[in-house]
N, C-alpha and C positions, 0 to 999 in steps of 0.2 A: 235266149231271153236277154234282152238288154235293159238295164236299169236306166230310167230317165233321170235319176238324180246323180249320175256319174259314179255310183258305187261299184262294187265288184260284180262281175257278170258270172252267172251260173254256167259252168263249162260242161256240166253233165251230172249224172247221179251214180252213186255206187250203192250196192246193197250191203248193209251192215246189220249185225245183231241188234234187235230192239232191246237195249239193256233195261229200259223202264218196265218192261214186262217180265223181267226175271225175278221180281220180288216173290210171287207165289211159288215159283220153282225153288227158290232158296229156302222159303219157309217149309215146304214139303220135304225137301232133301235134308235139311237140318233136323226136322222132326223124326224122320226115318233113322238117321244116324243116332240120334238121342235114344230112340226106342230100342234099337239094336244094342247099343252100348249099355243100357240100363236094364235090359230084360231079365237079368239074373239077380238084380237087387231085391232085397226083401221089401215088401210093401211098407209104406210109412203113412203116418197120419198127415192131415193137412198142415199141422205145425212143422213137420219135417221138410216141407217144400222150401223154406227159407234157408235151409242148411247150406253152408258155404260149399260143401262138396257138390251139391246139386247145381249151384250156380256155375261152378267151374266146369261141370260136365256139359251144361247148356252152351256155355261160351266155346268150349272145345268142339262141340257138335256143329255149331255155326261155322267155325273156322274150317273144319273138314269139308263141309258142304260148299263153302266159298272156293276152296282150292279145287274141288272137283268141277264146279261150274266154270271156273276160270280156265281150267285145262280143256274142258269140252268146247267152250266158246272159241278158244284159240285154235284148236285142232279140227273141230267138226262144227263150224258155225251153222251149217245147213240143218242141224237138229233143232234150231230155235227159230222163233218168229223173226222175220227180217223187216227192215224198213229202208226206204230210199233216203239217202243222205246226199245233199248237194255238195259238189266241189266247185271251187271258184277259180276264175281266170284272173290274173293280175291285169289291171287296166294301165294305161299310160301314166296315170297320175301316181300309181303305186310303185312303178318300176324306178329304182334309184338310177340316177344318171351320173 
């Protein structure tokens, strides 16, 4: 593909993890971590949900889920939905002389 405006040319495509589609996976993973970590807590009323300990637990669960997803996308990207990402070739105008 050659650009008519003299811009960079697409040299090809590589397959990469579609990071925009990882949101639901992060939500599910962090919810599962939270459920497992808080399974033995005694039940609280709705007033107890604003408790600082609960907020810290939610933040920690999201952090754990992000670490796991990061590890999996780096080492086993085929587990996730992929997309075609173009890579560009430098044109004569972009090469320093």
